[in-house]
N, C-alpha and C positions, 0 to 999 in steps of 0.2 A: 409903181409903174404898172400899167394895165398888162395883163397877159394877153397873148395872141391866140385866140381859139383855133384859127385856121392852121397853124403850125404846131402839131403836138410835141414834136421834140423841142422847139423853141419854148413852148409853154412850160415843159417840164423843167428846162434850164432855168427859165425865169423864176420858176417856183422854188427850185432846190439849190439854186446858185444865188439866192437872196435877191432875185430880180435883177441881176447884173450878169447876163450870159457872157461867157469867156469865148472869144473867137479869135482866130489867127495865131493862137498860141502853139508853138511847135510841140511842146510838151503835151497839150490837149490833143493834138492831131496824132501824136504817136500813141497816146493812150486809146484813141478811137480806132486806129489801125490794129493795135494789139487786141482790142476787144472784139473787133470783127473777125480776126483770125481765130481767136480763142472761141468764140461762140459758134463758128463754123465747125469746130471739132466736137461740139456737144451732141448728144443723142437726140434723135427726133423725139416729138412727142409721143408717138406710138411705142418707141424703144423705152422711153422713160416709164410710160404706163405700165409697160410689161414688167419692168424691174420693180415698180412699186407694189404690184398686185400680191406677190408672195411675201412681202414684208409688213403686211398689215396685221400679222399675227403678234402675240405678245413676245417680248424679248426681255430677258432678265439683265439689268445693268450689272457691270462687272467693274469693281474697283481696279484702277490702273496705275494709280500714283498716289503715293502717301507722303506726308511731310517727313522731315528728317527725324531721326530717333530722338534728338534733343527737342522736345516739344515746348520749351520755354518761349513765350512770346517776348517780342521787343517792346518796351516801353516807349510811349511817344517821345519822352524826353531824352532817349538814348540814341547814340549814333548807330546807324545801320548801313548796310552794304551800299556801295556806290553802284553807278549805272554799268551794265555790262558792256563787253567790247562791241562796237558797232558792227553791223553785217556788211558785206560788200554792197556797193550802191546799186540799186535796181530802180527801173522806172516804176513809180507807184501807181497803183490802180486808183480808180475814181473813188472818192470819199463820199460819205453821206453829208450833204450840204445843207439840209434843212435847219439844223441848229445854228448856222452861222449868220442868221439875219441880225441878231444883236451884235455879233463880233464885227461883221463887216462894216456896219455903220459907225461902230465905236472906233475902229482902227482907221476909217477913211482910206481903205485899200481896196476899192471896188473894182479895180482893173484886173486883179490876179487872184481871184478867191479859190481857184483850184489848188493852190498850194497852201492856202490859209489853215485848212482844217486837218494838216498832217499830224498834229498833236493828239488827236483822238482816233484816227482811222487806222486799221490794219493794212499791211502791205503784202499784196500777193507776190510770191517769188522770193521772199526772204527766208532762207533756211534757218532752221533752229541751231542754236549753239549752246549746248548744256555745260560746256566747260568754260564758264566765264570767270575771270579773276574778280575778286571783291576786295574792298578796302573800306576804311572808316570814312564817314562823310558828316556834313553838318548835322546838328541836332534840329529837332522841330521846335518851333517856338511861336507863341503869339506875338503879332506885331501889327502895325497899322497897314491898312490896304495899300497895295502899290497902285500908283496912278500914272497913266500914260501922259506924255507930254503933249501939249496942244499942237505943236509944230513937229513934224516928222523929221527926225534927225538919223540918217542912215548909219551914223557912226555911234549911235547911243541906243542900246537896247539891253534888255535884262539878260545877263549871262546864264546860259544853262548850267546848273550846277552838277549835272551828271547823274543826279538821282531824282529828277524832277517827277512828281506824281500828279496825274490827271485823274480826277475823281468822275465816275460815270453813274454810280448807283448806291442806294442806301436802303436799309431795312431796320426798323426799330421793333423790339419785342417788349421792351420795358423802358421806363425813364432812364434806367442806368445799364441797359443792354441793348446793344445794337451792332450792326456791321455797316461799313462803307467800303466800296470796292473801286478799283481803278487799275491804272497801269503806269509803269515808269515810262516816260516819254522824253523825246529829244527834238531839237530842231532837225528838220529834214526827214528822210524816209527811212528812219530806224525805229524799229518796233521792239519794245522793251519786255518787261515781265509783269506778272500779276502782282497786285498789292491788295490785300485783305486786312482791313483794320477793324479791330474789335473793341467795343466800348464796355469795359469791365469796371464796375464800381466807380463810374465817373471818370475813368481814365481810358483814353484810346491807346491801343497796343497794336503792333503790327504782327500778324500771324507769321509763323516761320515759313509757310509754304510760299515759295516763290518760283513760278514756272516761266521760262523764257518764251517769247514769241507769242504771247497770248494777251488779248484784250478783253477784259470782263466788262459787259455792258449792263448786266441786270442781276439782281439778287432778290430772293423771296425766302423769308424765314417764317415757319410756322409755329415755332416755339424757340425758347433759348437753346434747345438741343437739336433742332431739326431745321435744315434749310438747304437751299440750292442756289448755285451762282452760275451764269451762263455767258458765253461770249464766243470768240473765235480764235483759232490757233492757226499760225502760219508754219506748215510743215511740208516737206517734199514737194516744194514749189506749188502748193495749193493752200487754200484757206478753207478750214473745216470747222464744223460745229463743235464747241467745247463746253463741257458740262461738269461742274463739281457738286458733290453732294456732302453736306456737313452732318455728321452723326458720330456719337461717341466722342465728342470733343475735338474732332479733326476733320479736315477736308480731304477727300479722295476724288480722283477723277473717275468719271462713269464713261464706259466705252459704249459709243452709240453706232459704231460701225455695222453691227448686225441688224440694227433697226433702220437706219436711213439708206436710201439707194446708193449703190456703189459710185455713181456718176455725180452724186450731189456734192457741190462745192458752195460755200456761203458767199453771197455777194456783199462785198465789204462796204457797199453804199448804203447799207441798212443796219440798224442795231438788231441784236438778238435780245429776246424778251421771255422771261420765265415768271410764271405766276403759280403760286401754290394755294389752294383753298383748304387743304387739310394735310396731315402727314402722308395720307395715302392717295391724294388726288391733286393734279396739277396740270399745267399746260406750258408748252414751249413753242415759240414761233422764231423762225428765221426765214430770210429770203435767200433763194439759191441763185446761181448763175444760169439756170436753165430757163430759157424763155418760154412763155406760154404758148406762143406760136412762132417758131423759127422762120416761117415763110412770111411773116408780117414785119416789116421794118420798124413799125411802132410798137411792137409787142414789148411787154414788161416781164419782169422776172417771176418765176413760179415761187409761191410761198410754201414753206414746209411748216406744218402744224403737227406737233406731237402731243399725246396725251399720256399722263401718268396715272395708272390705275392698277391696284392690286400687284404693287411692287414692280411694275414694268412699264417702260415707254413703248408706245406704239405710234404709227403713222396714221393721220387722219386724212382722208381723201379731199382733195382740193374743192373749194366752193365753186359754183357755176357762175363764174364772172367772165367778162370780156377779156381778151388777150392783152388789152391796153390798160388793165388795171393793176395798180400796186398797192399792197397793204403795208402800213407803217407802224401800226400799234395794235395790241390786243390786250384784254382784260377779262377776269372772270371772278365770281364770288360763289360759284356753285360747282359741284364735281361734274355735272352734265351739261353745262351752259357756258359758252365762250363767245366773245364778240371781238370782231375785227374791223378796223376802220381804215380807209384809203381813199384812192381817187382813181376814176376812170379817166386817163389823160387824153383820150380821143375826144370824149364828150366834155371833158373838164368838169365833172361833177362829183360830188362825194359818193362814196360807196360804204355801206355798212353791212357786214355779214354776221350771221349768227348760227352757230352750231349747237343744236340743243336736241339731246336725246337721239343722237345718230342722224339727224336731218339738218341740211343746210336751208337757210332762208337768207335772201339777198335783196336789200333795198338800195336802188340807185335814185338819188334824188335829182329833181329837175333844175334846181338853182345852181348856178356855176359856184364852183368852190372846191375845197378839198379839206379832208380830215386826217390829222396826223397824231392825235393823242386821245386816249380814252381812259376813263376811270369809272368803275362800277362800284356803287355803294352797296348794291344788293342785286338780286335777280331782277328786280322790278324798278330799279332807279340807277341811272348813270348819266354821265357828262362826257361831251366830246368836244375838242377844239380843233381849230384849223383856220383856214382863210377863206373869205368869200370874195369873188372878183367878177367883173371889174366894178370898182365903186368910183365915186367922184374923185378920190384921191389914189386910184389904184386898187390894190388888193386891201381888203379890210378883214378884221377879225371875225371868226365865225364860231359861235357857241351853240351847241345843241344839247337837249335835255331828253332823256328817256323816262317816260311816266308809268312804265309797266306794259304799255300798249304800243305807243308810237314815239318816234323820234321827232322833235320839233325845234326850230331855231328859237333861240332866246336872245333878246337884246340886253346888253349890258347898260348900266346907268350912263348918262351922257358924259360924265365925268371920265369914263374910261374908254371913250369912243376912239381915242388915238393909240390905245394900247394894243400891241401885237401879242397875241396869245401864243405860247410856245409849249407848255406842258400843263397837263391837268392831273391832279393826284387827289385820292381819297384816303383818309387816315382812319385809325382805330377808334377815334372818337366820332366818327360819322361826319366829320367836316369835309368839305371839298376845297382844294387850293388850286389856283391857277398862277403859274409863273408867266410873266410876260415882260416886255419892254416897251417903253414909251420913248419915242424919238423926240428929242428937243431941238430947237432951232440952232443952227450953227452960230458960233460967236465970230468975233473978228478974225480968228484964225481960220474960219471955214470948216472947223472940225464938227461933224454932226455927232451927237451924243445920244446914246441909248440908255435910258434910266431904267434900271430893273424895277418892276412892280410886282408885288404879291397881292393877289385878291383872295378873299376867304368868303365861303357861302355858309352862313348860319342863320337859321330862323327865317329861311325863304328870302334872304336878302344878300346882295353882294356888297362888300365893303373892302377898303384897301388896308392891308396889314402893314404895321410899321416896318420900314427898311431903312436904316441909317447908313448903309454903305454906299460908296460911289458907283459909277456906272460900269466899272470894270469887272464886275462879277456877273457870271452867267449861271443861273440856278439850274441844277440837274435834278434835284429830289428835294421834297419837303415832307416831313411826317410828324405826327403828334400822337403820343400814347398816353398822355396825362393832361388834364385841364391845365391851361396856362403854360404849357411847356411845348416848345417846338424844336426839332432838329432839322438841319438842312445842309446840303452840300452845294458847292458852286466851283467855278473855275475862273480865275483871273487870267485874262488873255494877254500875252505878251507877243509883240510883233517884232520881227527882224527884217529890216529894209523898207524902202519907200517906193510906192507905185510911181511910175509904171515899171520900175525894175522889179526884180523877183522879190516877193514877199512870202515869209513863212510865219507860222504862228505857233505858240506853245502855251498850253493851259496849266495853271498852277493851282492845285487843289486847295479848297477852303472848307473847313468844317465850322458850322455855325450853329449856336445854341441860343434860344430865347427862353428865358424864365424870370418870373417876377417882373415882367414888363420891360426887360433889358436884353438886348442882343449882345453876344460875345462871339469872337471867332478865333479860330487857329488856322494859320496859313501854313500848308506844308511846303517842303523844299521845292 
């Protein structure tokens, strides 16, 4: 469906609500009213800048939360705690909708996408509850993939087991050592607890640290003994940046309150991203609820960029972009160089910002489109993916390559013309991977199917990597640390309800392993 350049808000909704704008929904109207009131209470740009100025100095992170004294990890085959007691019902805030393109078409519930992504988004206004009862629950096991029925049956849906795990990130440091992160999730606006899974000698085990009301979005490991995980936490009726540090064999929370501005709250429509280039250097990006220009109705959220250097996190000044620009992803391979990709939603053009050696440079391209994922192989080579629009069939995939001097658009082989690109990854072997979906024509049931596709870039050529599983799995990360071996995580999406009635979704995590030319998978509860 073509985007409408003359209407910035409509264009954004068409882009991030999977090209199916939601209108006339009482819940959506309530959210908009709530957001308007909420943003009216935010500080002005001048006030925010004044608060940022004294905070640009170094601040030492302080451990705030440690795992229980019993540091024994739970084996993947053993029973573990069930879901926590739900919070009181609250109107959920808007969720990030970019990742729902594959989910929406697969489930054929295009009328109510605002509720579909509740399984991965944090909920503002849900207070934490540290005193949650726990009980035994089903064990984890490998099984065949769940498949949705071709015809929607409102009385038939996947039952929430109460300990449902949605996976959001993964980092591998060796063929038999890595981490996958996620969150306990439920149908509806209930926000669960952290899940950290550790691969030890070929076995996935759950780390004992489980913090309520936290969604982990990103993880970066620089060695088997050093790493970081980032996301958001809902506490005291606000959503704040949440950061964990792995050292000495355990995860501890890092207090960022002395680094970030007091008024900063995290915008739950965007993921948090952490990238580490060495044990002493890294980057952290999150989008806040503070508008770039509160006087502009089309203004987008301010991005928060932090740098880790000499043992401390500090805030980096904002790039000089228009108030209608949003950044969606960032990546880096060097201590003094980081890239951000996003979109100017007034011009509907891609934006690429680079912070190198203390200076910002911004490139706004002229062709219509947007960029939402970036992977750098080195300081002189990188890839970015997104959408270009309008095309003959609406929005089309956009792939860009950095050659050390310029970013330029690259055409995929004709066989992949219908593939929608969702994420791009670079692995330790120097390979580039793209996760995408290919829409297939609906059958007699009228159900549109999105078939997952993995593309690999090797030797200057793009090729399709084998993928034997059905269309119900949405890839979130893929990595390779040894030739011929690949790890990936995905989420099988289950829906409850049928459009036009209320529809909610739930992601069920899957860990995938490719070795000796064969894929295998473990489906989590």
